[in-house]
C-alpha positions as CSV (number, residue, x, y, z in Angstrom):
1,M,126.5,-177.8,231.1
2,L,125.6,-181.5,230.9
3,N,122.0,-180.9,231.9
4,A,121.8,-178.2,229.2
5,L,123.2,-180.6,226.6
6,V,120.7,-183.3,227.5
7,A,117.8,-180.8,227.3
8,Q,118.9,-179.8,223.8
9,V,119.1,-183.4,222.7
10,R,115.5,-183.9,224.0
11,D,114.3,-180.9,222.1
12,T,111.8,-182.2,219.6
13,A,112.5,-179.6,216.9
14,L,116.1,-180.6,217.0
15,I,115.3,-184.3,216.8
16,M,113.1,-183.6,213.7
17,G,115.9,-181.8,212.1
18,I,118.3,-184.7,212.7
19,I,115.7,-187.1,211.2
20,A,115.4,-185.0,208.1
21,L,119.2,-184.7,207.9
22,I,119.6,-188.5,208.0
23,G,117.0,-189.1,205.3
24,L,118.5,-186.5,203.0
25,L,122.0,-187.8,203.5
26,L,120.8,-191.3,202.7
27,Q,119.4,-190.0,199.4
28,K,122.8,-188.3,198.7
29,K,121.2,-184.9,198.3
30,S,123.3,-181.9,197.6
31,A,124.6,-179.7,200.4
32,K,122.2,-176.9,199.4
33,D,119.1,-179.2,199.4
34,T,120.2,-180.9,202.7
35,I,120.7,-177.6,204.5
36,N,117.4,-176.3,203.1
37,G,115.5,-179.4,204.1
38,V,116.9,-179.5,207.7
39,V,116.2,-175.8,208.3
40,K,112.7,-176.0,206.9
41,T,112.0,-179.0,209.2
42,V,113.2,-177.3,212.3
43,V,111.4,-174.0,211.5
44,G,108.3,-175.9,210.6
45,F,108.2,-177.5,214.0
46,M,108.8,-174.2,215.7
47,I,105.8,-172.8,213.8
48,F,103.8,-175.8,215.0
49,N,104.7,-174.9,218.6
50,I,103.6,-171.3,218.1
51,G,100.2,-172.4,216.7
52,S,99.8,-175.0,219.4
53,G,100.5,-172.5,222.1
54,A,97.9,-170.1,220.8
55,M,95.3,-172.9,220.5
56,S,96.0,-174.3,223.9
57,G,95.4,-171.0,225.6
58,V,92.0,-170.7,223.9
59,V,91.1,-174.3,224.7
60,N,92.0,-173.9,228.4
61,T,89.8,-170.8,228.6
62,F,86.9,-172.6,226.9
63,M,87.3,-175.6,229.2
64,S,87.0,-173.4,232.3
65,L,83.9,-171.7,231.0
66,F,82.3,-174.9,229.9
67,Q,82.9,-176.5,233.3
68,A,81.6,-173.4,235.1
69,G,78.5,-173.1,233.0
70,F,77.4,-176.7,232.9
71,G,79.3,-178.3,235.8
72,I,80.8,-181.0,233.5
73,T,84.2,-181.5,231.9
74,G,84.1,-180.9,228.1
75,V,86.8,-182.4,225.9
76,T,87.2,-181.3,222.3
77,T,88.0,-184.1,219.7
78,Q,90.8,-181.9,218.3
79,V,93.8,-184.2,217.6
80,E,96.2,-181.2,216.9
81,I,95.8,-180.0,220.5
82,A,96.2,-183.4,222.0
83,T,99.3,-183.9,219.9
84,A,100.8,-180.6,221.0
85,L,100.3,-181.5,224.6
86,A,101.9,-184.9,224.1
87,L,104.9,-183.5,222.3
88,D,105.4,-180.9,225.0
89,T,106.0,-183.7,227.6
90,Y,106.9,-186.8,225.7
91,G,108.3,-185.3,222.5
92,T,111.4,-187.5,222.3
93,E,109.5,-190.8,222.7
94,V,106.9,-189.7,220.2
95,A,109.4,-188.4,217.6
96,L,111.6,-191.5,217.7
97,C,108.5,-193.8,217.7
98,M,107.4,-192.0,214.5
99,V,110.8,-192.4,212.9
100,V,110.9,-196.2,213.7
101,G,107.4,-196.4,212.3
102,F,108.4,-194.8,209.0
103,A,111.3,-197.2,208.6
104,A,109.1,-200.2,209.7
105,N,106.5,-199.2,207.1
106,L,109.1,-199.5,204.4
107,V,110.3,-202.9,205.7
108,F,106.7,-204.3,205.8
109,A,106.0,-203.0,202.3
110,K,109.2,-204.5,201.1
111,F,108.9,-208.0,202.5
112,T,105.1,-208.6,203.0
113,K,102.0,-208.5,200.9
114,F,101.1,-205.1,202.5
115,K,102.5,-202.7,199.9
116,A,101.1,-199.4,201.1
117,I,103.6,-196.6,201.9
118,F,101.8,-194.2,204.2
119,L,102.5,-190.7,203.0
120,T,100.2,-188.7,205.2
121,G,102.9,-187.8,207.7
122,Q,100.9,-185.8,210.2
123,H,98.7,-188.8,210.8
124,F,101.8,-190.9,211.4
125,L,102.7,-188.3,214.0
126,Y,99.3,-188.4,215.7
127,F,99.2,-192.2,215.7
128,A,102.8,-192.2,217.1
129,C,101.5,-190.1,220.0
130,V,98.7,-192.5,220.8
131,I,100.9,-195.6,220.7
132,A,103.7,-193.9,222.7
133,L,101.2,-192.7,225.3
134,V,99.6,-196.1,225.7
135,F,103.1,-197.6,226.3
136,I,104.1,-194.9,228.7
137,A,100.7,-195.1,230.6
138,N,101.5,-198.8,231.2
139,G,105.0,-198.1,232.5
140,A,106.9,-199.4,229.5
141,P,110.6,-198.4,229.2
142,A,111.5,-195.7,226.7
143,A,113.4,-198.2,224.5
144,V,110.3,-200.5,224.3
145,T,108.0,-197.6,223.7
146,I,110.1,-196.4,220.7
147,L,111.0,-199.8,219.1
148,V,107.9,-201.9,219.7
149,G,105.6,-198.9,219.3
150,G,107.4,-198.0,216.1
151,I,107.0,-201.5,214.7
152,I,103.3,-201.5,215.5
153,L,102.9,-198.1,213.9
154,G,104.8,-199.2,210.8
155,F,102.7,-202.3,210.5
156,C,99.5,-200.3,210.7
157,G,100.7,-197.9,208.1
158,A,101.3,-200.7,205.6
159,A,98.4,-203.1,206.5
160,L,95.4,-200.9,207.4
161,P,95.1,-199.3,204.0
162,T,94.6,-202.9,202.6
163,I,91.3,-203.4,204.3
164,A,89.8,-200.3,202.5
165,Q,91.4,-201.0,199.2
166,P,88.5,-202.8,197.5
167,F,86.4,-199.7,198.0
168,M,89.2,-197.4,196.8
169,N,89.5,-199.5,193.6
170,K,85.8,-199.3,193.0
171,L,85.8,-195.5,193.6
172,T,88.9,-194.6,191.5
173,G,88.6,-197.3,188.9
174,S,92.2,-198.4,189.4
175,D,94.6,-200.0,192.0
176,D,97.1,-197.2,191.8
177,I,96.6,-195.4,195.2
178,A,95.5,-196.3,198.7
179,M,93.8,-194.4,201.5
180,G,96.3,-192.8,203.9
181,H,94.1,-191.6,206.7
182,F,93.9,-193.5,210.0
183,N,90.1,-193.9,210.0
184,L,90.5,-196.9,207.7
185,I,88.5,-199.3,209.9
186,G,85.7,-196.7,210.0
187,Y,85.8,-196.0,206.2
188,T,85.7,-199.8,205.5
189,L,82.6,-200.1,207.8
190,A,81.1,-197.1,206.0
191,G,81.6,-198.9,202.7
192,Y,79.9,-202.1,204.0
193,I,77.0,-200.0,205.3
194,G,76.7,-198.6,201.8
195,K,76.6,-202.2,200.5
196,L,73.9,-203.0,203.0
197,V,71.6,-200.2,202.0
198,G,72.4,-200.2,198.4
199,G,73.0,-203.8,197.5
200,K,76.3,-205.5,196.7
201,N,76.5,-204.1,193.2
202,G,74.6,-200.9,193.9
203,E,71.4,-202.3,192.3
204,H,69.3,-200.9,195.1
205,K,71.3,-197.7,195.3
206,G,68.4,-195.4,194.7
207,K,69.1,-191.8,193.9
208,D,72.8,-191.2,193.1
209,V,74.6,-188.6,195.2
210,S,75.8,-186.8,192.0
211,E,72.2,-186.0,191.1
212,L,71.6,-184.0,194.3
213,D,71.3,-180.2,194.0
214,L,72.8,-179.1,197.3
215,P,72.6,-175.5,198.6
216,G,75.6,-173.4,197.8
217,W,76.2,-172.3,201.4
218,L,77.3,-175.8,202.3
219,G,80.3,-175.2,200.2
220,L,81.6,-172.8,202.8
221,F,82.4,-175.8,205.0
222,R,84.9,-177.0,202.5
223,D,87.2,-174.3,203.8
224,F,88.8,-175.8,206.9
225,V,89.6,-172.5,208.6
226,F,86.1,-171.3,208.2
227,S,84.5,-174.4,209.6
228,V,86.9,-174.5,212.6
229,A,86.3,-170.8,213.3
230,L,82.5,-171.1,213.1
231,F,82.4,-174.2,215.2
232,M,84.6,-172.7,218.0
233,V,82.6,-169.4,217.9
234,V,79.4,-171.3,218.5
235,L,80.9,-173.4,221.2
236,F,82.3,-170.3,223.0
237,Y,78.9,-168.6,222.8
238,V,77.2,-171.7,224.2
239,A,79.6,-171.8,227.2
240,V,79.5,-168.0,227.8
241,I,75.6,-167.9,227.6
242,A,75.5,-170.9,230.1
243,C,77.7,-169.0,232.5
244,A,75.7,-165.8,232.1
245,V,72.4,-167.7,232.8
246,K,74.0,-169.4,235.8
247,G,75.3,-166.1,237.1
248,G,77.5,-165.7,240.3
249,D,81.0,-167.0,240.0
250,A,80.4,-168.5,236.6
251,F,79.5,-165.1,235.1
252,E,82.3,-163.4,237.0
253,L,84.7,-165.9,235.3
254,V,83.4,-164.7,231.9
255,Q,84.0,-161.0,232.8
256,T,87.5,-161.8,234.2
257,S,88.4,-163.9,231.1
258,S,87.2,-161.3,228.6
259,G,89.3,-158.6,230.2
260,N,89.0,-155.3,228.3
261,D,86.8,-156.8,225.6
262,I,83.0,-156.6,225.7
263,W,82.0,-159.9,227.2
264,F,79.3,-160.7,224.5
265,I,81.7,-159.9,221.6
266,W,84.7,-161.7,223.2
267,P,83.5,-165.2,222.3
268,L,83.7,-164.2,218.6
269,I,87.3,-163.0,219.0
270,E,88.3,-166.2,220.9
271,G,86.8,-168.5,218.3
272,L,88.6,-166.6,215.5
273,Q,91.8,-166.7,217.6
274,F,91.5,-170.4,217.8
275,A,91.1,-170.7,214.0
276,A,94.2,-168.4,213.6
277,G,96.2,-170.7,215.8
278,M,95.0,-173.7,214.0
279,S,96.1,-172.2,210.6
280,V,99.6,-171.5,212.0
281,L,99.8,-175.0,213.5
282,I,98.6,-176.8,210.3
283,Y,101.2,-174.8,208.2
284,G,104.0,-175.8,210.6
285,V,102.9,-179.5,210.5
286,R,102.7,-179.6,206.7
287,Q,106.2,-178.0,206.4
288,F,108.2,-180.2,208.7
289,I,106.2,-183.4,207.8
290,A,106.7,-182.7,204.1
291,E,110.4,-182.6,204.5
292,I,110.6,-185.8,206.5
293,T,108.1,-187.6,204.3
294,A,110.1,-186.6,201.2
295,A,113.2,-188.2,202.6
296,F,111.4,-191.5,203.1
297,V,109.5,-191.3,199.8
298,G,112.8,-191.1,197.9
299,I,114.1,-194.2,199.7
300,S,110.8,-196.2,199.1
301,E,110.8,-195.3,195.4
302,K,114.3,-196.7,195.0
303,W,114.0,-199.8,197.2
304,I,110.3,-200.8,196.9
305,P,109.2,-200.4,193.3
306,N,105.9,-202.3,193.8
307,S,104.8,-200.1,196.6
308,K,101.5,-198.2,196.6
309,P,101.2,-194.6,197.9
310,A,98.6,-194.2,200.7
311,V,97.4,-190.6,200.3
312,D,95.4,-188.2,202.5
313,C,91.6,-188.3,202.5
314,P,90.9,-185.1,200.4
315,A,92.3,-187.1,197.4
316,V,88.9,-188.9,197.1
317,F,86.8,-185.8,197.4
318,P,86.7,-185.0,193.7
319,F,85.2,-188.4,193.0
320,A,82.0,-187.6,194.9
321,P,81.9,-184.0,196.1
322,N,78.2,-184.1,197.1
323,A,78.9,-187.2,199.2
324,V,81.5,-185.2,201.1
325,L,79.0,-182.6,202.2
326,L,76.3,-185.3,203.0
327,G,78.9,-187.2,205.0
328,F,79.8,-183.9,206.9
329,V,76.2,-183.4,207.8
330,G,75.9,-187.0,208.9
331,A,79.1,-186.7,211.0
332,V,77.8,-183.6,212.8
333,A,74.6,-185.5,213.7
334,G,76.5,-188.6,214.7
335,G,78.9,-186.6,216.9
336,L,76.0,-184.8,218.6
337,I,74.2,-188.1,219.2
338,A,77.4,-189.4,220.9
339,T,77.7,-186.3,223.0
340,G,74.0,-186.5,223.9
341,I,74.5,-190.1,225.1
342,M,77.3,-189.0,227.4
343,V,75.2,-186.2,228.9
344,A,72.2,-188.5,229.4
345,T,74.3,-191.2,231.1
346,H,76.0,-188.5,233.3
347,S,79.5,-189.2,232.1
348,E,82.1,-187.3,234.0
349,T,83.8,-186.4,230.7
350,I,81.9,-185.1,227.7
351,M,83.5,-185.4,224.3
352,I,82.6,-182.5,221.9
353,P,82.8,-183.2,218.2
354,A,85.1,-180.8,216.3
355,A,84.4,-179.3,212.9
356,G,87.6,-180.5,211.3
357,I,87.1,-184.1,212.2
358,C,83.5,-184.0,211.1
359,F,84.3,-182.5,207.7
360,F,87.4,-184.5,206.7
361,S,86.6,-187.9,208.4
362,G,82.8,-187.6,208.0
363,G,83.1,-186.4,204.4
364,T,85.4,-189.3,203.6
365,G,83.0,-191.7,205.3
366,G,80.3,-190.2,203.1
367,V,82.3,-190.9,200.0
368,F,82.9,-194.6,201.0
369,G,79.3,-195.0,202.0
370,S,78.1,-193.6,198.7
371,I,80.1,-196.0,196.5
372,Y,77.3,-198.6,196.8
373,G,74.8,-196.9,199.0
374,G,74.1,-193.6,197.2
375,V,72.5,-190.8,199.3
376,K,71.6,-193.1,202.2
377,G,75.1,-194.6,202.3
378,A,76.7,-191.2,202.3
379,L,74.6,-190.0,205.2
380,L,75.0,-193.2,207.2
381,G,78.7,-193.4,206.5
382,G,79.2,-189.9,207.8
383,L,77.0,-190.6,210.8
384,L,79.1,-193.7,211.7
385,L,82.3,-191.7,211.5
386,G,80.9,-188.8,213.5
387,F,79.6,-191.1,216.2
388,C,82.8,-193.2,216.5
389,T,85.2,-190.3,216.5
390,T,83.3,-188.7,219.3
391,M,82.5,-191.8,221.4
392,L,85.6,-193.9,221.1
393,P,88.1,-191.4,222.6
394,L,86.2,-191.7,225.9
395,I,87.8,-195.1,226.5
396,L,91.5,-194.1,226.5
397,Y,91.0,-190.5,227.8
398,P,91.4,-191.3,231.5
399,A,94.8,-193.0,230.9
400,F,96.0,-190.0,228.8
401,A,94.6,-187.4,231.2
402,A,96.6,-189.1,234.0
403,L,99.7,-188.3,231.9
404,G,98.7,-184.6,231.5
405,I,97.1,-184.9,228.1
406,A,93.7,-183.4,229.1
407,G,91.2,-181.1,227.5
408,A,91.6,-182.7,224.0
409,S,91.6,-186.2,222.6
410,F,92.7,-188.4,219.7
411,P,89.4,-189.0,217.8
412,N,90.3,-191.2,214.8
413,V,88.9,-194.7,214.7
414,D,92.1,-196.5,214.1
415,Y,93.9,-194.7,216.9
416,N,91.3,-195.8,219.4
417,V,90.7,-199.4,218.1
418,V,94.4,-200.2,218.0
419,G,95.1,-198.1,221.1
420,C,92.5,-200.0,223.1
421,V,93.7,-203.4,222.0
422,L,97.3,-202.4,222.8
423,N,96.3,-201.0,226.2
424,F,94.5,-204.2,227.1
425,I,97.5,-206.4,226.2
426,L,100.0,-204.2,228.0
427,G,97.7,-204.0,231.0
428,L,98.1,-207.8,231.4
429,F,101.8,-207.3,231.9
430,H,101.7,-204.0,233.8
């Protein structure tokens, strides 16, 4: 009985529900709103688990095919899969680290010059995974992981948006919002690259991005599900064709994995299955994160009147839509360059750029690069983000793989820069 009770207490969906309950009670919400918020939080996390289960099955199959066809270990830079794996094993530590991080963000915004309130909750969750895993990999006790890790997370949520704020102000023409997407070091570098190629005030900017007449088919990639589906279908066909060419046991694996489906049609089905799982997962994440974030937003509005909302990266897309697409193209190129370097240097692990990270992070890098750098800045900004989000995860991957978080990685620049620094410091005491 006691063991069953402990297992329930460690259930991450239940923990999320308790977090939402506390936040709603602190805001003195009505019984109806409180019950509704708690239920939606728990159900949202359960939906997240359903989606992550579907995606994990497809990724495991792809990894087996990729390794059989090429003889190397391929790892997708898909943060949602890595997060699902982390929550499955270390859900309690991650969830509580995230909660402490939310609270710490409010404290830093209240008492320091860093006034950003990080409202992109799913990225708080992903960053909490990285920080918690680094602590766990270095043998830190759970209490230290949760408390110290949460404080670090909260500080990053309040402080990192500050470094990109000059470019946000220039882009939006005001100081009302901040960027709430943990590629802030990368976006800031993209902005400075734009200055380098365009001049400090854009006097050497050249052709403005808004003047470009881009082909209409590129607009298809604005749809996240489409881009993910297409990318995974292509990857599956690459792996399957490699196995078919190699023959023997590799091709037998294809036939066994495809089951009753025709083997050369099966990769299409698997790629679409992955996109379907991703859609379910994203819906679940948005639902339970929205409820938790709403609880903290209400508190911040009441207690921290001078705070500045840090919002997700699509908020800047309307300011330079062409730059988004140029950044996406640049990010794909940068990611493939990074993968090519790994292959050429015979790396045991090969990071494979994912469509989602290339579009959202690369597109945002394109926007920041275009502020002063025009077309060149947009392409180079996207290239930088694509390269970094593919290459940097290689550093921490061995430590995470040793904990069972394998086959997927945490690609964002801030996750890896902060994670590597933290891993180095903790390694001195381990």
